VOKOL-161109 format. One line per 5 residues: number of its first residue (from 1); for each residue x, y, z of C-alpha. Coordinates in nm, 4 decimals, m for minus. Each point is the difference from the previous one (the first is absolute). Layout:
N
NUM = X/Y/Z  ... .
# end
This chain:
353
1 = 2.7534/3.6257/0.4501  0.0447/0.3467/m0.1610  m0.3056/0.2315/m0.0462  0.0264/m0.0429/m0.3711  m0.0352/m0.3754/0.0232 .
6 = m0.3244/0.0058/0.2020  m0.2737/m0.1107/m0.2485  m0.3104/0.2235/m0.0741  m0.2424/m0.2474/0.1676  0.1793/0.0438/0.3359 .
11 = 0.0374/0.3680/m0.0062  m0.3612/0.0237/m0.0679  m0.1013/m0.2085/0.2804  0.2826/0.0056/0.2382  m0.1917/0.1420/0.2871 .
16 = m0.2796/m0.2572/m0.0202  m0.0466/m0.2679/0.2650  0.0370/m0.3518/m0.1457  m0.2784/m0.2306/0.0449  0.0290/m0.3057/0.2237 .
21 = 0.1032/m0.3090/m0.1725  0.2082/m0.1005/m0.3185  0.0992/0.3159/m0.2023  m0.1944/0.0412/m0.3377  0.1609/m0.1930/m0.2896 .
26 = 0.0466/0.2884/m0.2183  0.1386/0.2155/0.2906  0.2499/m0.2922/0.0977  0.1053/m0.0595/m0.3497  0.1169/0.3514/m0.0426 .
31 = 0.1910/m0.0160/0.3156  0.1592/m0.3447/m0.0998  0.0852/0.1411/m0.3375  0.2503/0.2341/0.1493  0.2083/m0.3056/0.1087 .
36 = 0.3015/m0.0710/m0.1981  0.1276/m0.3513/0.0272  0.3687/m0.0080/m0.1105  0.0898/m0.3630/0.1100  m0.0821/m0.2162/m0.2920 .
41 = m0.0267/m0.2982/0.2175  m0.3429/0.1298/0.1154  m0.2288/m0.1735/m0.2371  m0.3290/0.1014/0.1514  0.0053/0.3378/0.2073 .
46 = m0.2637/0.2262/0.1417  m0.3287/0.0087/m0.1891  m0.3883/m0.0176/0.0019  m0.1309/m0.3615/m0.0105  0.3313/m0.1697/0.0973 .
51 = 0.0057/m0.1961/0.3246  0.3849/0.0165/0.0701  0.3314/0.0860/m0.1301  0.2165/m0.2425/m0.1818  0.3939/0.0097/m0.0214 .
56 = 0.2338/m0.2156/m0.2233  0.2213/m0.1689/0.2219  0.1733/m0.2318/m0.2483  m0.1862/m0.3604/m0.0042  m0.3200/0.1236/0.1396 .
61 = m0.2208/0.3144/0.0886  m0.0090/0.1524/0.3335  m0.3549/0.1164/0.0624  m0.0544/0.2486/0.2779  m0.2997/0.1349/0.1505 .
66 = m0.0945/0.2447/0.2896  m0.3460/0.0469/0.1370  m0.1607/0.1210/0.3379  m0.2996/m0.1156/0.1795  m0.1958/0.3013/0.1267 .
71 = m0.3697/m0.1222/0.0036  0.0154/m0.2465/0.2736  0.1583/m0.0847/0.3312  m0.1483/m0.3537/0.0719  0.2250/m0.2671/m0.1739 .
76 = 0.2155/0.2717/m0.1603  0.3024/m0.2263/0.0103  m0.1813/m0.2451/m0.2174  m0.1203/0.2773/m0.2280  0.3237/0.1555/m0.0715 .
81 = 0.1931/m0.3337/m0.0987  m0.2843/m0.1140/m0.2332  m0.0443/0.3329/m0.1793  0.3637/0.0350/m0.0928  0.0249/m0.3693/m0.0843 .
86 = m0.2892/0.0413/m0.2505  0.1687/0.2738/m0.1841  0.3197/m0.2125/m0.0478  m0.2091/m0.2629/m0.1327  m0.2020/0.2045/m0.2376 .
91 = 0.3283/0.1053/m0.1449  0.0913/m0.3795/m0.0788  0.2065/m0.0341/0.2949  0.0494/m0.2037/0.3229  m0.0102/0.1868/0.3153 .
96 = 0.3198/m0.0847/0.2025  0.1057/0.2712/0.2572  m0.1732/0.2612/0.2093  0.0762/0.3018/0.2146  m0.2525/0.2050/0.1849 .
101 = m0.0173/0.3074/0.1754  m0.2335/0.0150/0.2867  m0.1235/0.3464/0.1396  m0.2056/m0.0604/0.3190  m0.2357/0.2614/0.1591 .
106 = 0.1324/0.1758/0.3065  m0.1921/m0.0427/0.3318  m0.1750/m0.3091/m0.1707  0.2792/m0.2333/m0.1088  0.0447/m0.3067/0.2512 .
111 = 0.2234/m0.3018/m0.0108  m0.3070/m0.2064/m0.0741  m0.0612/0.2296/m0.3035  0.3468/m0.0574/m0.1167  0.0041/m0.3925/0.0727 .
116 = m0.3295/m0.0209/m0.1962  0.1408/0.1890/m0.3044  0.3174/m0.2119/0.0080  m0.1935/m0.3178/0.0234  m0.1964/0.0901/m0.3063 .
121 = 0.3064/0.1058/m0.1995  0.1815/m0.3274/0.0979  m0.3097/m0.2255/m0.1183  m0.0735/0.1880/m0.3104  0.3685/m0.0363/m0.1158 .
126 = 0.0192/m0.3712/0.1116  m0.3077/m0.0891/m0.2227  0.1455/0.1833/m0.3004  0.3565/m0.1282/0.0391  0.1318/0.3545/0.0547 .
131 = 0.2933/0.0944/0.2358  m0.0722/0.2942/0.2524  0.3480/0.1622/m0.0279  m0.0257/0.3379/0.1479  m0.1630/0.3574/0.0449 .
136 = m0.0632/0.2408/0.2589  m0.2226/0.0453/0.3049  m0.0925/0.3107/0.1958  m0.2727/0.1573/0.2043  m0.1048/0.3198/m0.2044 .
141 = m0.1392/0.3240/0.1236  m0.3311/0.0967/m0.1407  m0.1367/m0.3290/m0.1161  m0.3387/m0.1299/0.1115  0.0678/m0.3702/m0.1425 .
146 = 0.2839/m0.1931/m0.1074  0.1387/0.0345/m0.3683  0.2162/m0.2730/m0.1524  0.1974/0.0702/m0.3420  0.1438/m0.3061/m0.1464 .
151 = 0.2517/m0.0497/m0.2654  0.0012/m0.3329/m0.1664  0.2737/m0.1377/m0.2337  m0.0455/m0.2859/m0.2315  0.1459/m0.1664/m0.3101 .
156 = m0.1199/m0.0661/m0.3505  0.1837/m0.2072/m0.2600  0.0753/0.1610/m0.3357  m0.3057/m0.0510/m0.2294  m0.2401/m0.0096/0.2832 .
161 = m0.0165/0.3805/0.0977  m0.3539/0.1390/m0.0494  m0.0563/0.3662/m0.0992  m0.3267/0.1529/m0.0805  0.1630/0.2020/m0.2542 .
166 = m0.0229/m0.3125/m0.2226  m0.3717/m0.0148/m0.0033  m0.1327/0.0029/m0.3680  m0.3103/0.0982/m0.1648  m0.2620/m0.2869/0.0027 .
171 = 0.1576/m0.1389/0.3227  m0.2692/m0.1239/0.2428  m0.0305/0.0868/0.3620  m0.0702/m0.2440/0.2808  m0.0332/0.0164/0.3756 .
176 = 0.0603/m0.2695/0.2490  m0.2539/m0.0613/0.2694  m0.2065/0.3015/0.1051  0.0346/0.3608/0.0791  0.0440/0.1856/0.3203 .
181 = 0.1311/m0.3068/0.1905  0.2418/0.1954/0.2015  m0.2757/0.2966/0.0496  m0.2658/m0.2592/0.1282  0.2500/m0.1116/0.2868 .
186 = 0.0951/0.3671/0.0757  m0.3535/0.1164/0.0266  m0.0824/m0.3001/0.2354  0.2842/0.0670/0.2366  m0.0481/0.3715/m0.0063 .
191 = m0.3595/0.0032/0.0401  m0.0381/m0.3185/0.2183  m0.2948/0.0851/0.2263  m0.2095/0.1513/m0.2646  0.0554/m0.2902/m0.2390 .
196 = m0.0834/m0.2640/0.2720  m0.3088/0.2050/0.1027  m0.1330/0.0326/m0.3607  0.1134/m0.3324/m0.1358  0.0760/m0.2518/0.2819 .
201 = 0.3182/m0.1430/0.1402  0.0382/m0.2697/m0.2721  m0.0131/0.2524/m0.2611  0.2715/0.2174/0.1733  0.2198/m0.2945/0.0541 .
206 = m0.0241/m0.0833/m0.3649  0.0708/0.3435/m0.1266  0.3040/0.0309/0.2547  0.1527/m0.3061/m0.1072  m0.0022/0.1078/m0.3871 .
211 = 0.3718/0.0666/0.0598  0.0533/m0.3862/m0.0184  m0.3224/m0.1363/m0.1700  m0.0300/0.1105/m0.3067  0.3384/0.1624/0.1258 .
216 = 0.1889/0.3205/m0.0982  0.3090/m0.1918/m0.1544  0.0235/m0.0207/m0.3785  0.3306/m0.1673/m0.0063  m0.1091/m0.3300/m0.1064 .
221 = m0.2409/0.1299/m0.2512  0.2593/0.2148/m0.1782  0.2221/m0.3119/m0.0035  m0.2633/m0.2309/m0.1488  m0.1062/0.2647/m0.2678 .
226 = 0.3593/0.0471/m0.1286  0.0583/m0.3862/0.0042  m0.3259/m0.0567/m0.2110  0.0074/0.2953/m0.2568  0.1982/0.2679/m0.1663 .
231 = m0.0901/0.2798/0.2499  0.0341/0.3599/m0.1464  m0.0747/0.1731/0.3190  m0.1028/m0.0285/0.3627  m0.0992/0.2510/0.2830 .
236 = m0.0912/m0.0357/0.3643  m0.3035/0.2355/0.0603  0.0530/0.1683/0.3406  m0.1151/0.3524/0.0871  m0.2720/0.1286/m0.2193 .
241 = m0.1146/m0.3605/m0.0940  m0.0297/m0.1957/m0.3061  m0.1106/0.2906/m0.2271  0.3146/0.2072/0.1109  0.2091/m0.3101/m0.0380 .
246 = m0.1304/m0.0534/m0.3617  0.0288/0.3541/m0.1071  0.3751/m0.0042/0.1040  0.0662/m0.2899/m0.2164  m0.1544/0.1801/m0.2738 .
251 = 0.2139/0.3280/0.0733  0.3179/m0.2295/0.0122  m0.0601/m0.1733/m0.3377  m0.1388/0.3255/m0.1472  m0.3007/m0.2176/m0.1241 .
256 = m0.3763/0.0623/0.0462  m0.2000/m0.2458/0.1989  m0.3713/m0.0933/0.0253  m0.0943/m0.1543/0.3448  m0.3436/m0.1662/0.0421 .
261 = m0.0839/0.0584/0.3755  m0.2807/m0.2582/m0.0409  0.2621/m0.2693/m0.0432  0.2089/0.0806/0.3079  m0.0631/m0.2460/0.2735 .
266 = m0.1333/0.1516/0.3326  m0.0182/m0.2236/0.3222  m0.3404/m0.0045/0.1691  0.1746/0.1444/0.3186  0.1501/0.2783/m0.1797 .
271 = m0.3025/0.0892/m0.1653  m0.2030/0.0057/0.3217  0.2718/0.2254/0.1810  0.0064/0.2177/m0.3035  m0.3731/0.0688/0.0052 .
276 = 0.0058/0.0644/0.3705  0.2785/0.2409/m0.0044  m0.0936/0.1650/m0.3356  0.3342/m0.1055/m0.1752  0.0871/m0.1450/m0.3364 .
281 = 0.1504/m0.3236/m0.0141  0.2119/0.1109/m0.3152  0.1599/0.2933/0.1773  0.1057/m0.1998/0.3215  0.3530/m0.1098/0.0616 .
286 = 0.0307/m0.3437/m0.1846  0.2955/m0.1946/0.1010  m0.0814/m0.3516/m0.0389  m0.1055/0.0300/m0.3725  0.2634/0.0007/m0.2830 .
291 = m0.0563/0.1917/m0.3340  0.1515/m0.2308/m0.2816  0.0229/0.0945/m0.3593  0.0540/m0.2543/m0.2769  m0.0280/m0.0145/m0.3808 .
296 = m0.3459/m0.1299/m0.1145  0.1720/m0.3215/m0.1188  0.1324/m0.0924/0.3562  m0.3382/0.0524/0.1603  m0.0953/m0.3710/m0.0031 .
301 = 0.3119/m0.1049/0.1542  m0.0256/0.2632/0.2811  m0.3564/m0.1049/0.0715  0.0848/m0.3663/0.0228  0.2845/0.0515/0.2485 .
306 = m0.2350/0.1654/0.2490  m0.2923/m0.2290/m0.0720  m0.3737/0.0412/0.1016  m0.0288/m0.0693/0.3739  m0.3432/m0.0512/0.1573 .
311 = m0.0111/0.3404/0.1722  m0.2138/0.3180/m0.0196  0.3004/0.1864/m0.1266  0.2116/m0.1636/m0.3036  0.3648/m0.0180/0.0340 .
316 = 0.0496/0.2065/m0.3095  m0.2242/0.2049/m0.2184  0.0284/0.1975/m0.3172  m0.0687/0.3602/0.0747  0.1209/0.2182/m0.2743 .
321 = 0.1998/0.0498/m0.3280  0.2930/0.2495/m0.0877  m0.0751/0.2035/m0.3157  0.2213/0.2363/m0.2184  0.2634/0.2334/0.1206 .
326 = m0.1205/0.3264/0.1088  m0.3702/m0.1511/0.0397  m0.1909/0.0946/0.2962  m0.0801/m0.1813/0.3361  m0.3698/m0.1316/m0.0175 .
331 = m0.2095/m0.1597/0.2784  m0.2872/m0.2030/m0.1184  m0.3011/m0.0515/0.2279  m0.3598/m0.1198/m0.0879  0.0835/0.0373/m0.3620 .
336 = 0.1026/0.3570/0.0464  0.3375/0.0961/m0.0935  0.1720/0.3036/0.2060  0.3242/0.1717/m0.0440  0.1883/m0.0028/0.3303 .
341 = 0.3337/0.1465/0.1580  0.0199/m0.1430/0.3532  0.1150/0.2400/0.2698  0.1868/m0.2839/0.2185  m0.1648/0.0988/0.3041 .
346 = m0.1262/m0.3019/0.1859  m0.3499/m0.0398/0.1336  0.1366/m0.1774/0.3221  0.1087/0.3491/0.1251  m0.3411/0.0926/0.0445 .
351 = m0.0482/m0.2536/0.2884  0.2605/0.1966/0.1985  m0.1766/0.3475/m0.0476 .
# end
């Protein structure tokens, strides 16, 4: 890149240290805006609020996603498959093929560590009908814990692709399950002794197993939503939590959005951990929930598809509404309406300090 091409926002802060976690949406948007897509087969390219890329390959779309796992070491193979599969599903696709790069920490990597990771990779792929087709493995200098980066490929039939650019004014925003499912498991696993000492062994086990119950996969939820209603957008809220995820949907569509925080379900275990560690459940990594937008006339169909199970957290909840193009992003809590601009920084990082 020539000096003349470097945007002003970068020259003003090029010596600043970037904060831990996702880049701020406005900052990332300007960087991505410099990318020129010349191939007309690329239907969805890089952008805020889009979970994956989509390529027209003739009779269908190839959906491609790459995402790393950096917060955890325990069950990291399980995480990396499910997180990448979620993003394919959120685009209306079916996850099919997976490649993974494994970077193992020097002086700490063992055969047992590698075998455990591979076991989780195989199990997660088998349960979702995904083929593990390749990747790369090495022991890497300077790492303290393993890092896995996955690339998932999937397919979507013509007419089934979901892109958040299609969200319209008046569309309703829903969330499946509750927030911070992934974070609840991460906190329990990373703070095991403190969680057991404070809340007991049974509580710790429940939180640890949030990986599978209620579960971090949204593949089935995405499929159910698309079959039941005319979905205009979907998003898998990961780093930064549900607020950042919803904000990214609004940015992708160019619409405003009002969210009622009081309507967002929070599991009892999650709320207890958040109080103890002084975290916000709305700003914690939230894989396991799926954000879905539908026109108002599709709301009943969507809600009926998920039903109303006798659980503390409903399977789907209406939490907001998209407003006119150019409107602001609003959070409503206890009747108070506040304009917000999420940073994308995830509260879960605080437990590692």
